[in-house]
N, C-alpha and C positions, 0 to 999 in steps of 0.2 A: 331492350336494345343491347347490342354487344359492341362495346367500345373499349379502346385503350384508355389508360389513365389520362394521357394527354388529350385525347378526344373528349373525355368527360369535362376536363377543365375548360377546353375551348367551347364546348356546347353551352356550358353555364355562363361563360363570359358573353356569348352571343345572346342568350336568353335574357341576361341582365342589361342588354343594350349597350355594352362597351364597344365603342367604334374603333378604338386603336389599342394595340399592344405595342409597347416600346421596349426594344432590347437588342441584344447582340447574340447571335448564334454561337454555339460551341459544342464540344463533344458531350458536355453534361446536360444539354437540353435539345439534343438533335431530334428526339421523338416529338417533343413539344412543338418545335418549329415545323415539323412535317404535318402535325395536326393543324397548325395555323394555315399551312399551304392548302390543305384540303378544304378549308373554310374561308379562303381568301376573298370570296364574294361577300362574306358576311362580316368580316373583321379584318382590318388592315394592319399590317406590320410596318412600323417605322423603326429604322435601324440607325441609332446615333453612333457616335464614334467613341463614347465612353459611358459606362453604366451610371456614373454619377449624374451625367446630363440626362439620362433616361428618366431617372427619378425626378429631377427638376422639371422636366417637360410635363410629366404627369401631375406634378404639384401645381404648375402654372395653369394647366388645363382646368383642374378642379377650382382654383381660385376665381376663375372667370365663369365657368360653366355651372359649377356646383354639382358635377357628376364625376365619379372616380374613374381612373384608367388603371390598367394593369401594366406592370413592368416585368420583364423576364430576363434572367441571366443564366449563364452556365454555372458550373460548380467552381468553388475556390475563388480565384482572383476576381472573376466577374462579379460574384456575389459580394465579396469584400468591398469592391469599388462603390457599392451603393450606400455605404454607411453614412457618408456626409449628407447625401440626399434624404435618407430616411430620418436622420437626426433633425434636419431642417423642417421636414414635414411634421415630425413628432412634436417639436417644441411649438410650432405654429398651429397644431391641431388640424392637419390636412389629411383627409383619407385617400389612400391609394392601396393597391395590392401589389406585393412583390412576390414573384414566383422564382425560386432559385433551384437550379439543378443540384442534385446531391448524389453521394456515393450509392451504388447498388446496395440494397438492403442485405444481400448475402455476402458482400465484400467489405462491410464496415469493419474498420480496425486493421486492415492489412496494409494500409498506406497507399491506396490507389492514387493515381495522378490527381493532385490538387486537394487531397483529403487532409484535413487537420485532425489528428487522432492521438496525440501523445498524452492528453489528459482524459479525453472522452472520444469514443469512436464518432466519426463523422460530425465533428464539433463546430463546424462553421456557423450554424445558427446562433450559438452563444455569443458570437461577436456582434450580432445584430439585435439581440433581444432587448437591450436597454432603449433602443430607438424605434420600437414598434409597440403599438397598443396591445396586440395579441398575436400569437404565432401558433401554427399548426404543423406538427411534425408527422408527416405521412409515412405509413409503413405498407399500405396496400391500396390499390386503386378503388376498392370498395368503400374506402373512407372518404373519397373525394366529394361525392354529392353532398353529404352532410357537412363536411368541412367548408366547402365553398359557399353553401347557404349561410353558415355562421359568419363567414368572412364578411359578406356584404351587410349583415346586421351589425357586426361589431365595429366596422370601420366608420359607420355613419351615425350610430345611435350614441346617446350620451355625449361625452366629449369625444369628437371624432379624432381619427389618427390613422397612420399607416399600419398595414397588416402584412404578415409573412406566411407563406406556405412553402414548405420544402417538398421537392419532387425528386425522389431517388430515380436514377436512370431506368431501373427495371420497372418501377411503378408507372413511369410515363409510357412504357412500351407494352406492358402486360394488358391483356384483354379480359374483361369481365362482363357478365350478363347482369344488367340492372334495369329496373323499371324506369319509365320516363320520370324525371324529377318534377315536383310541383312547380307551378308558375311562381316567379319571384314574389309576386304580391302576396302569395299565400304564406310567405315566410317573413314579411316585413311588418314591424310595428309602425303605426301611423300617428300616434299621439305626440304632442309636444308637452313635456312636463311643465305645468303652469305654476308650480310652487304651492306652498301652504297658504290657503286663503286668509288665515288670521294674520300671517306675516305680511301679506300683500296689503291688507287693510291698515296695519300698523305703519308700513312704509308710506302709504298714501297720506295718512294723517301727518307724518313727519314732513313730507314734501310740501303739503299745503300750509303748514305752520312756518316754513322757512322763509326768511326774508332775503337770503342770498343762496338760493338753490343752484347747484351745479351738477350736471350729468356728465360722467366720464364714460364715453363709449369705447369699448375695446373690440378685439377681433371677434368676440362672440356675437356682436351685433351684425357684423358682416356675414359670418358663417350661418346665422339663422335667418338672414334676410329681413332684419328687423328695422330697417331704416325708416319706413313709413311710420311705424309706431313710435320710434324715437322722436321724429320730428313733431308728430301730433302731441305727444306728451310734453315736450319742451315748450311748444307754443301755447298749450293750455295753461301751463304753470308760469310761463315767462321765465323759464330756467335757462341759465347759461349752459352751453355744451362745449366740451373739449373732447379730443380724441387721442388715443394712443396711436402708435405707428401702425398697428394692425387694424385699428378702427378708422384710420384716415379714409375719407370719402364716404363714410356712413352718414354724414350730415353735410349738407351743402356749405362749402367754405366761403360763400359770399353772403351767408345768412346773417342778419343782425344779431342773433343770439349766439353766434359761433365765436369762440375765443381761441381757436387753433389748439395748441398742444402744451401739456405740462411735461416736465422732466429736464434732465441735464442737457439734452439736445432738443428741448422743446422751444417754447417762446416765452418772452416776458409776460405777455398778456395771459397766456394759459396758466403759467405759474402763479400770477397775481390772483386770478379768479379762483383757482383751486385752493390756494392758501388762505383766502379770505371767505371761503364758503362756510355757511353755518350747517348746511346739510348737503351731503355728497351722495349721489346715486351712482354707483359704479356697476356697469353692466358688461359682463364678459371680459373682465379686466384681471390680470394676474398681479398687478402692482410689482412689476419687476424692478430691479435696482435702478436702471436708467430712467424709467418713467417716474420713479419716486425720488430721484436725486439721492440715491443711496440712503434713503430713509432719514435724511437730515431734516428735522422739523423746521418749517418756515421756508424751505427751498422749493418744494412742490406741493406738500400737504402739511396740514396741522391736524392730525387725527390722533387722539382728541386734541382740542375741544370740538373740532368739526365732527358731527355725528355722521357715521357711515352706514349707508344701506348698500349691501353688496349682493349682487345677483350673479350667479354663475351656474352652469350646468354641472360643474365639477365641485362637489362639496369640499374637496381637499383645498381648494383655493380660498374658500371663505374663512376669514379670520387668520389666514396664514401669515400675513405680514402686517396687518392692521386690525385692531379690535373693531367689532361691528356693533352697531345699535340694532340693526335688523339684518339677518342673513337669509337669503331666499335661494333655494336650490331649484334650478329649472332652466327651461329654454328661454333665451332672451326675447324672442318674438312673442311667445305666449305670455311671459310675465310683464313685458312692457304693455301689451294689450290689456292685461288684467289691471295693471296700475292705472292705465288711462281711464278705464271704466270706473275704478274706485275714486279717482281724483275728480272725474266729471260728476260723480254723485255727491261730492263734497262741496265743490265750488264751480261757478260758471267760468268760462274762459277769461283770462286776464287780458287787459289792454297793454300787452307787452311792447307794442310799437312805440308808445308814448311814455314808457316807464323810465324813471331815473336809472334803474338797474341796466336797462338796455343801452342807455346813453353812456353809462360807465364802461360797458363792454366795448362799445364803439371807440371810446377814447383810448382804452388800453390797446385795442387792435391797431388803431392809427399810430400810436406811439411805437409799437413794434415794427410796423411797416416802415416808419420813418428811420428807425435804426438800421434797417437793411437797404435803404434807398441808395446809398452811395455805391455799393457794390452792384446793385441791381441795375443802375443806370450808367455805370462807368463806361467810358468810350475808349479805354486803354487797350493796347495790344501788347502781349497776348490777352485775350478776353478773360474777364473774371468769370468764375463759375456762376455767380449770381446773375450776371448779365446774360450768359448763355441760357440759364434756366428760364429767365424772363422771355427771351426770344422763342424758346421752344414752346412755352405755354401760349404765346401769342399765335403760333402757327397751328398747334395741335387742337383739333376740335374737342368739344366737351366729352364726346364718346370715346376719344382716344384713351388707350390703356398704357400706363407707364409702370415700368418695373425698375426697382433699385435693389442692390444687394447689401452693400456695407460701405463704411468709410465716409469721407467728406461729402461725396455726391449724394449719398442716401440722406445724410443729416440735413443738407441744405435744401434738397427737394422737399423733404418732410416739413421744414420750417417755412419755406417761401412759395412753393408752387401750389396754387389753389386747385381743388377738384370739386366739382358740383354734382357728380353722379356716382352712385355706389359701384364698387368693384372696378374703379378706373385707376386707383393707385394701389399697387401691390408690392410688398417688400419682404425680404427675408428678415424676419423679426428677431425672435428670441435666440436663434443660433447664429445670426449675423453672418451668413455664409457668403464668402466671396466665390465668384463663378456661378452664382445662381441665376442672375437676371436674364442673361442671354438665352440659355436653354428654357427657362421658365416662360419667357416671352414667346418662344417658339410654340410651347404647349398652349399658351393663351391664344395664339393666332389660329391654331387648329380648332379651338373652342369658339372663337369669334372671328371667322374669316372676313367679315365685312368691316370690322373696326380697325382703325390704325393702332398698331402695337409698337411701342418704342421701349428699348432697354437703355437706361441711362447708367453707364458704368465707368469706373476708372480703368486705367490701362492695366494695372495689376489684377483687378477683378476680371477683366475680359480675357486676359492671357490664361487664366485658369481653366476656361472651357472654350478657348479660341477654336479648337479643332471642330466644334460643332457648326462652324461655317460650312464645312463640307456637307453636313446633314441638311442645313437650310438650303443650300444650292441644289442638292440632289432631289429634294422634295419640293423645291420652289416655295418655300415658306417665307412670305414677304415681311419679315421683321426688320425694323430699323434699329441698329445698334449705334448709339451716340457715345463715343469714347472720350472721356475727359482725361486727356493725357497729361498727367503731372509728373511723369517720369520717375515714379517710385511709389512707395507706400506712404503717401502724403499725409494721411490722417494720423498715422503713428509718428511720423516726423514732427507734425504739429504738436502732438501730445507730448513727445519728448521735450520740446522747447517749453511748453506751458507748464509741465510738471517738474522738470529738472533743470531747464535752462538751455541756452544755445550750445553750451559745451557738451551737452549730452547727445546731440544728433549723431547717430551712428547706425550703419547697416539698414538704412531705410530708403535710400535713393538709388536708382539705377545709374551708376556712373563708373567711370574708369579714370583714376587720377583726378578726381573731383570734376571731371567733365561729364555732362549727361550722356548716357549710353542707353538708348531705347530704340526698339525696332520701329520702322516706319510701318505702322499697322495698316494704313490704307493700302500701301503697296502689297502687303501680305494678303489682305482681304481680296484684292483684285486677283491675286494668284489662285485663290480658291474659286474664283468665278463670280464673286459678288461685286456689285457696284460699290465704289469707295472713293472718298475724297478726304484730304487733310486740309484743315483751315485753322486760322488763328485770330481773325479780326471779328469784332462784334457784328459788323454788317454782313458777314458771310454766313452766320448761323441760320437765319430764317430761310434764305434761298436754298441752302443745302438741304434742310429738312423738307421743305416743300417739294423739292425735286425727288428726294428719296421716297417720300410718301406716294408720289405719283407712279412709281415703278411697280411692276408686277414680279418682284423678286427681292431677295435679301439685299440690304444695303448697310454700309458702314460709314459713319461720319466721325472722323478723328479730329477732335478739337484740342489744339495745344493751349494749355491753360496757364494762367498766371500762378506761379508756385510760391510767391512770397507769403509769409505768415501774415495774416490779417486780410489777405485777398484770396488765399488758397481754399478757404472753406467758409462756413457760416459762423454764427455766434454760438456761445455755449452759456445760456442764461442760468442753468441750474448748477448742481454739484454732482461729481462722480468720484467715488472712492478709488483713487489710483495711488497705492502706497508709494511713499518716497523713501529711498534708502537713507539710513542714519547719517551717512557721511555728507549729505547735503543738509547741514545742521539747521540753517535758518528755514529752509523750505520744509524740513522735517518737523520743526516746531509748529509751523503754521498747520501742516497736515494733521499732526496729532491733536491740536486744538479743535480742528474741524471734525476730525474722526470721533472725538469724545461726544460730539453733539448728536451723532447718529443714534437712532432709537430702533434697535433691531435685536 
């Protein structure tokens, strides 16, 4: 067949079953856009208003559907705009393909429009390399069949992640004669690495011998679809289960063996169970600083003496932050299944429903829920975030999908909002990206058109990708954005007070002469063509969400939130290493004492 480079790319995307390509046209990808036009019956173009949002949409699509999308940009600024989205996907191990326009191969180094060339010719990709799993620098259209086949293998095998392909403008337009490519299945590995059998047997014996076993489920459980194996193993052992932020919803949060979350923004019940475990099975977990309370012993973990079994697809993660008793490299679903078989061969199912350990979990969870009750049930106006979250959960069905980005709203939803089905809570985790939730939720709605999809965001978060309301309206993507308007960077304001004191509050609130200065976001949303309402009372939240979910189009609910410290966010039961300047002498002394306890 005789095709242009852009047609080769398009043909392979269609063969791979990619339904959408998301991006913005420019002079640097004109031939690629034209190839998409010629195959518009087979693959649909969605045009956001910013390239960062394009990557977030592809990210959200994968987290719900489990299938990657492609993003395309022009040369220069359009490609650079994807860096935040790529970094978010990279840290959270989300596969997607980025296609960027590049300088003509024969004009590299002359300084064409939007070329970065003072250190290396056509140097834009170097800006993105740290945030992709692998990149392909294309010089000729004849390379594209092989490169694109490798792309789909690389992004999804092992530890998944985003990939990058550069498309010089002449490569997009030049025609070559090539044979038909092999079908995608001819290029795909189909196995799930199941780990070393000896290590699996050793881990099984450790788990069976434990009197206080705890399973920590991370994002790897979600990515591998291992929630059934997780539940069966926990129930056979009578093991407690806690989850990281990326693992939330991998285990039903109304289950008697569930103890919510550990970490500095986790829960008292989760931290209690993980610090008192004798054997800990961590599956698809990075042991990042916030999940581990900055590695301060006794805050979230006690490793050692707790004996750690660490399962991960990426050998780099095993033993990185904590020493292991058993380290197993492989796929979470395959290894949990193998562990379940090994445990079943050693012991019959335990009567966990009547066990003292299960009662202890229930007592710890009840104590945590009681600590949150005052804010969750408050009748004050403006509404507390806890009460608003409670009302949203009451309205949203179990299959509803919730997105959070960063800040107080993310932390409090993580701590207090229960989810019972996998892949219904999705968050920007390790990169903690503001502006992620709304466009990612749009991608999720494309992936699951029949499920209610809600983005829970702060006003600062929403304003970072606010322009994508135009995209939602253009394509009639019925996502509901619930904006918790606290009129500033509330999470950082609260942190200033907690870490440094009231006198340290500075440059964190939207104000003029100490008076709040914030846009009326509901009015602005209506100007885009979306349904929107601003509310502030507790009894307004549920009716507003019920109405928004009944609409066949994008909707915005702006909730004016109580901003007082103590009601503006949730609790912080763990510890987080936030350095204190030396001129706060008393606070610095406390910080230094706590810092010395870190084991890292």
